[in-house]
LUMMARTOR-811977 format. One record per residue: y, z, x of N, C-alpha, C in turn; residue number from 1; residue in one letter. Coordinates in nm, 4 decimals, m for minus. Last residue first. Layout:
<palos>
[palo [Y, Z, X], [Y, Z, X], [Y, Z, X], NUM, "A"]
...
</palos>
This chain:
<palos>
[palo [8.3644, 9.7742, 8.6913], [8.2352, 9.8198, 8.8105], [8.0976, 9.7613, 8.7306], 102, "P"]
[palo [8.6113, 9.5707, 8.6606], [8.4870, 9.6186, 8.6195], [8.3032, 9.7169, 8.7221], 101, "L"]
[palo [8.8796, 9.5028, 8.7935], [8.7209, 9.5246, 8.8481], [8.6576, 9.6292, 8.7741], 100, "V"]
[palo [9.2395, 9.3946, 8.6971], [9.0673, 9.5000, 8.6475], [8.9200, 9.4161, 8.7441], 99, "V"]
[palo [9.3759, 9.2438, 8.9971], [9.3128, 9.2177, 8.8131], [9.2403, 9.3638, 8.8458], 98, "V"]
[palo [9.4863, 9.2670, 9.2815], [9.4905, 9.3562, 9.1579], [9.4714, 9.3708, 9.0590], 97, "T"]
[palo [9.2671, 9.1668, 9.4467], [9.2760, 9.3652, 9.4520], [9.3747, 9.3574, 9.3535], 96, "V"]
[palo [9.2832, 8.9364, 9.4121], [9.1745, 9.0161, 9.2877], [9.1399, 9.1406, 9.3200], 95, "F"]
[palo [9.4330, 8.7770, 9.5366], [9.5457, 8.7767, 9.3626], [9.4104, 8.9191, 9.3227], 94, "L"]
[palo [9.3157, 8.6646, 9.7851], [9.4162, 8.7904, 9.7791], [9.4475, 8.9227, 9.6331], 93, "P"]
[palo [9.1567, 8.5386, 9.6467], [9.0241, 8.5629, 9.6806], [9.1741, 8.7161, 9.7220], 92, "T"]
[palo [9.1884, 8.2082, 9.6243], [9.2603, 8.3208, 9.5336], [9.2001, 8.4657, 9.5733], 91, "W"]
[palo [9.0300, 8.0981, 9.7522], [9.1635, 8.1189, 9.9168], [9.2662, 8.1585, 9.6916], 90, "S"]
[palo [8.7803, 8.1055, 9.6639], [8.8067, 8.1804, 9.7809], [9.0074, 8.1849, 9.8006], 89, "P"]
[palo [8.9033, 8.0001, 9.3476], [8.8035, 7.9563, 9.4633], [8.8490, 8.0849, 9.5558], 88, "D"]
[palo [8.8519, 7.9700, 9.0671], [8.8890, 8.0248, 9.0664], [8.8407, 7.9676, 9.2513], 87, "T"]
[palo [8.9448, 7.8647, 8.6719], [8.9138, 7.8224, 8.8368], [9.0086, 7.8950, 8.9002], 86, "Y"]
[palo [9.1682, 7.8318, 8.4737], [9.0406, 7.8435, 8.4883], [8.9304, 7.7751, 8.5692], 85, "A"]
[palo [9.2195, 8.1946, 8.4306], [9.2893, 8.0749, 8.4224], [9.1525, 7.9388, 8.4509], 84, "T"]
[palo [9.3311, 8.5561, 8.3451], [9.2634, 8.4702, 8.2931], [9.3182, 8.3071, 8.3684], 83, "V"]
[palo [9.3189, 8.8931, 8.4824], [9.2842, 8.7449, 8.4894], [9.2654, 8.6143, 8.4249], 82, "L"]
[palo [9.4798, 9.1021, 8.3384], [9.3367, 9.0219, 8.3489], [9.4017, 8.9177, 8.3708], 81, "I"]
[palo [9.5820, 9.4263, 8.5714], [9.6236, 9.3027, 8.4753], [9.4976, 9.2298, 8.4864], 80, "D"]
[palo [9.6132, 9.5500, 8.7121], [9.5451, 9.6246, 8.6079], [9.6066, 9.5178, 8.5514], 79, "G"]
[palo [9.9003, 9.4896, 8.8812], [9.7849, 9.6378, 8.8645], [9.7425, 9.6379, 8.7604], 78, "A"]
[palo [10.0407, 9.2095, 8.7974], [10.0085, 9.3766, 8.8428], [9.8975, 9.4253, 8.8768], 77, "E"]
[palo [10.1078, 8.8416, 8.8958], [10.0471, 9.0007, 8.8640], [10.0123, 9.1017, 8.8992], 76, "L"]
[palo [10.1864, 8.5807, 8.8610], [10.2936, 8.7272, 8.8859], [10.1967, 8.9260, 8.8050], 75, "D"]
[palo [10.1101, 8.3169, 9.0363], [10.0545, 8.4540, 8.9606], [10.1855, 8.5418, 9.0004], 74, "A"]
[palo [10.2162, 8.1024, 9.1990], [10.3381, 8.1114, 9.1017], [10.2774, 8.2773, 9.0062], 73, "R"]
[palo [9.9553, 8.0322, 9.3375], [10.1302, 8.0859, 9.4597], [10.2528, 8.1327, 9.3439], 72, "A"]
[palo [9.8265, 7.9760, 9.1479], [9.7854, 8.1062, 9.2681], [9.9307, 8.1710, 9.3229], 71, "M"]
[palo [9.8455, 7.8453, 8.8750], [9.9332, 7.8154, 9.0024], [9.9628, 7.9521, 9.0471], 70, "D"]
[palo [9.7168, 7.9681, 8.6637], [9.7821, 7.7722, 8.5916], [9.8156, 7.8314, 8.8124], 69, "T"]
[palo [9.6726, 8.2422, 8.4256], [9.7108, 8.1884, 8.5545], [9.6611, 8.0250, 8.5849], 68, "V"]
[palo [9.7783, 8.4820, 8.2492], [9.7963, 8.2860, 8.2584], [9.7952, 8.2685, 8.2997], 67, "V"]
[palo [9.7130, 8.7826, 8.1943], [9.7706, 8.6743, 8.2584], [9.6797, 8.5779, 8.2840], 66, "R"]
[palo [9.6457, 9.0540, 7.9298], [9.6044, 8.9087, 7.9332], [9.7075, 8.8347, 8.0617], 65, "A"]
[palo [9.6438, 9.4078, 7.9646], [9.7884, 9.2728, 7.9245], [9.6636, 9.1146, 8.0128], 64, "R"]
[palo [9.4063, 9.5112, 7.8223], [9.4698, 9.5403, 7.9522], [9.6045, 9.4067, 7.9052], 63, "G"]
[palo [9.0592, 9.6525, 7.8238], [9.1976, 9.5968, 7.6931], [9.3181, 9.6070, 7.8515], 62, "E"]
[palo [8.6964, 9.5238, 7.8311], [8.8340, 9.5404, 7.8413], [8.9534, 9.5735, 7.7873], 61, "V"]
[palo [8.3592, 9.5369, 7.9021], [8.4631, 9.5207, 7.7911], [8.5774, 9.6318, 7.8804], 60, "T"]
[palo [8.1220, 9.3802, 8.0595], [8.2051, 9.5149, 8.1024], [8.2631, 9.4561, 7.8553], 59, "G"]
[palo [8.1192, 9.2024, 8.4149], [7.9945, 9.2662, 8.2673], [8.1283, 9.3123, 8.2664], 58, "A"]
[palo [8.2754, 8.8496, 8.3842], [8.2510, 8.9789, 8.4825], [8.1147, 9.0983, 8.3359], 57, "S"]
[palo [8.3405, 8.6339, 8.3244], [8.2488, 8.6476, 8.4306], [8.2484, 8.8036, 8.4771], 56, "V"]
[palo [8.3362, 8.4233, 8.0168], [8.3718, 8.5710, 8.0598], [8.3006, 8.6285, 8.2217], 55, "P"]
[palo [8.5077, 8.1937, 7.9060], [8.3670, 8.2083, 7.9679], [8.4406, 8.2981, 8.0583], 54, "L"]
[palo [8.7108, 8.1215, 7.6282], [8.6488, 8.0866, 7.7500], [8.5293, 8.2045, 7.7610], 53, "G"]
[palo [9.0001, 8.1198, 7.3725], [8.8281, 8.1670, 7.3937], [8.8482, 8.1224, 7.5013], 52, "P"]
[palo [9.2346, 8.2835, 7.2609], [9.2230, 8.1882, 7.3465], [9.1302, 8.1831, 7.4091], 51, "L"]
[palo [9.3549, 8.2399, 6.9169], [9.2494, 8.3052, 7.0400], [9.2732, 8.2071, 7.0923], 50, "G"]
[palo [9.5526, 8.0769, 6.7070], [9.5950, 8.0667, 6.8297], [9.5233, 8.1951, 6.9924], 49, "G"]
[palo [9.2987, 8.2221, 6.5387], [9.3985, 8.1627, 6.5120], [9.4862, 8.1276, 6.5953], 48, "P"]
[palo [8.9518, 8.3109, 6.6473], [9.0607, 8.3734, 6.5887], [9.2053, 8.3173, 6.5740], 47, "P"]
[palo [8.6378, 8.2186, 6.6757], [8.7933, 8.2696, 6.7140], [8.9281, 8.2750, 6.6192], 46, "A"]
[palo [8.4379, 8.0521, 6.5851], [8.4420, 8.2248, 6.5353], [8.5961, 8.2742, 6.6138], 45, "D"]
[palo [8.3599, 7.8707, 6.7657], [8.4070, 7.8739, 6.5904], [8.4698, 8.0009, 6.5606], 44, "D"]
[palo [8.4609, 7.8095, 7.0854], [8.3818, 7.9011, 6.9625], [8.4412, 7.9043, 6.8178], 43, "R"]
[palo [8.3598, 7.6863, 7.3891], [8.4586, 7.6363, 7.2674], [8.3037, 7.7581, 7.0694], 42, "R"]
[palo [8.2595, 7.7413, 7.5490], [8.3765, 7.7758, 7.5969], [8.4331, 7.7609, 7.4929], 41, "Y"]
[palo [7.9157, 7.8720, 7.6510], [8.0079, 7.8416, 7.5564], [8.1887, 7.7963, 7.5892], 40, "R"]
[palo [7.7051, 7.9518, 7.9250], [7.8025, 7.9639, 7.7322], [7.8241, 7.8549, 7.7314], 39, "G"]
[palo [7.5829, 8.1072, 8.1818], [7.5894, 7.9995, 8.1133], [7.6417, 8.0299, 7.9457], 38, "T"]
[palo [7.6639, 8.1703, 8.5800], [7.6743, 8.1788, 8.4243], [7.6560, 8.1051, 8.3077], 37, "V"]
[palo [7.3853, 8.2218, 8.7847], [7.4324, 8.0938, 8.7003], [7.4677, 8.1451, 8.5710], 36, "A"]
[palo [7.3894, 8.4050, 9.0246], [7.4104, 8.4634, 8.9126], [7.4271, 8.3495, 8.8945], 35, "E"]
[palo [7.4964, 8.4865, 9.3303], [7.4338, 8.3699, 9.2623], [7.3790, 8.3362, 9.1386], 34, "G"]
[palo [7.7220, 8.6795, 9.2668], [7.6181, 8.7740, 9.3818], [7.4771, 8.6474, 9.3303], 33, "D"]
[palo [7.9652, 8.5869, 9.3190], [7.9582, 8.5774, 9.4300], [7.7521, 8.6517, 9.4617], 32, "S"]
[palo [7.7784, 8.3707, 9.0138], [7.8873, 8.4890, 9.0261], [7.8771, 8.4984, 9.2402], 31, "T"]
[palo [7.9092, 7.9782, 8.8938], [7.7879, 8.0924, 8.9780], [7.8828, 8.2082, 9.0347], 30, "I"]
[palo [7.9639, 7.8312, 8.7222], [7.9987, 7.9206, 8.7219], [7.8957, 8.0039, 8.7599], 29, "V"]
[palo [7.8389, 7.5270, 8.6298], [7.9777, 7.5626, 8.6082], [8.0520, 7.7151, 8.7379], 28, "R"]
[palo [7.5526, 7.4472, 8.8407], [7.6550, 7.5108, 8.7381], [7.7509, 7.5443, 8.6767], 27, "P"]
[palo [7.5386, 7.0626, 8.9025], [7.5576, 7.2662, 8.9581], [7.6198, 7.3139, 8.7555], 26, "A"]
[palo [7.2548, 6.8604, 8.7987], [7.3387, 6.9403, 8.7175], [7.4474, 7.0663, 8.8029], 25, "T"]
[palo [7.0187, 6.6281, 8.9637], [7.0099, 6.7516, 8.9292], [7.2002, 6.8174, 8.8501], 24, "L"]
[palo [6.9824, 6.4513, 9.0856], [6.9676, 6.4125, 8.9048], [7.0411, 6.5669, 8.8766], 23, "A"]
[palo [6.9886, 6.4443, 9.3605], [7.0682, 6.3591, 9.3050], [7.0846, 6.3814, 9.1114], 22, "E"]
[palo [6.7835, 6.5496, 9.3882], [6.8719, 6.6621, 9.4462], [7.0123, 6.5959, 9.2990], 21, "H"]
[palo [6.5726, 6.4006, 9.3303], [6.5140, 6.5513, 9.2833], [6.6531, 6.5544, 9.2055], 20, "S"]
[palo [6.6939, 6.1813, 9.5429], [6.6252, 6.1425, 9.4314], [6.6771, 6.2370, 9.3445], 19, "R"]
[palo [6.5336, 6.3228, 9.7828], [6.7665, 6.3496, 9.7904], [6.7872, 6.3015, 9.6703], 18, "F"]
[palo [6.3301, 6.3271, 9.8132], [6.3872, 6.4606, 9.7332], [6.5437, 6.4900, 9.6935], 17, "A"]
[palo [6.2926, 6.0579, 9.8075], [6.2649, 6.1619, 9.7249], [6.3405, 6.3279, 9.7120], 16, "R"]
[palo [6.4001, 6.0539, 10.1198], [6.4164, 5.9746, 9.9892], [6.4123, 6.0390, 9.8487], 15, "R"]
[palo [6.2194, 6.2555, 10.1570], [6.3458, 6.2484, 10.2067], [6.4446, 6.2298, 10.0658], 14, "R"]
[palo [5.9600, 6.0733, 10.1926], [5.9595, 6.2298, 10.1205], [6.1760, 6.2204, 10.1009], 13, "E"]
[palo [6.0360, 5.8354, 10.3016], [5.9996, 5.8158, 10.1416], [6.0780, 5.9445, 10.1272], 12, "V"]
[palo [6.1727, 5.9952, 10.5875], [6.1566, 5.8628, 10.5004], [6.1580, 5.8715, 10.3941], 11, "I"]
[palo [5.8405, 6.0749, 10.6127], [5.9197, 6.1301, 10.6471], [6.0716, 6.0842, 10.5954], 10, "L"]
[palo [5.6752, 5.8563, 10.7026], [5.6098, 5.9079, 10.6196], [5.7561, 6.0585, 10.5486], 9, "E"]
[palo [5.8239, 5.7105, 10.9402], [5.7809, 5.6300, 10.7411], [5.7879, 5.7685, 10.6363], 8, "A"]
[palo [5.9692, 5.7722, 11.1957], [5.8269, 5.8596, 11.0616], [5.8882, 5.8113, 10.9134], 7, "D"]
[palo [5.9704, 5.5596, 11.4304], [6.0243, 5.6101, 11.3145], [5.9362, 5.6740, 11.2192], 6, "V"]
[palo [6.0706, 5.6982, 11.7926], [5.9175, 5.6585, 11.6671], [5.9863, 5.6924, 11.5236], 5, "A"]
[palo [6.1875, 5.8095, 11.9638], [6.2427, 5.6474, 11.9024], [6.1588, 5.5998, 11.8539], 4, "G"]
[palo [6.1777, 6.0313, 12.1227], [6.0230, 5.9698, 12.1223], [6.1101, 5.7818, 12.0559], 3, "T"]
[palo [6.4083, 6.1794, 12.0408], [6.3949, 6.1238, 12.1291], [6.2853, 6.0793, 12.2539], 2, "R"]
[palo [6.3899, 6.1381, 11.8093], [6.5116, 6.1255, 11.8296], [6.4937, 6.0661, 11.9756], 1, "M"]
</palos>
């Protein structure tokens, strides 16, 4: 910027990098530790009426599962298991209520 000179080599390098990044597909789930969670949502072995999904916490727990589609209308109680299509940082206040696995 200061010199007003154009660095053609840098432009070519950045365009190449952009094309390679553009071809990437982001994982559907990334944990707070940066781990990409992979798995299948559809399972042939799910029981009739079962709700297959992709867990994002390790371990096994039993409790009341609460399907929440709208954070503003969530009616969670201590120990509930949160089931939802996605979360974002605005859901954080609900996390203090739901089951946390060690």
